[in-house]
Residue, then its C-alpha position, 0 to 999 in steps of 0.5 A: m525811668a518814664e515808663v517804669l513809673a508809668n508801670m508802677h503807678e498802674k500796679f501799685g496806685v498813688e495809694a501806696d506811693p505818691f511817687y508813683e505818678k502818671v508820666h506825661t512826656y512832651v517831645l521837640n525836635p530842636k533842630a526844626i526851629t530856631m534857638d530864639e524860638l526853642y528857648g526865647g529871646i529879645d526882639k532887637l527893635t523894641l528890646e522886649w522878651h519873648d518866650g520859647l517853647m521850653a518856657t512855655t511848656v514847662r509853665v503848662c506843665v507846672q500849672v497842670s501838676d499844681s491842679l493836679c495836687c490841690 
């Protein structure tokens, strides 16, 4: 799907349909890290929450897409 949208963006551009945007992909290997590093977790000593790679990646993607829209 990502490749199709990227091809449509190159062929038609945003003028034809704003749905045809460039697609940026992020590849994570979940076997290389722990579940807490991937999703986030609570520190057992301080009971503080820390975000994992998924939350951090989603936050960055939303900030980038918001800056492109405005």
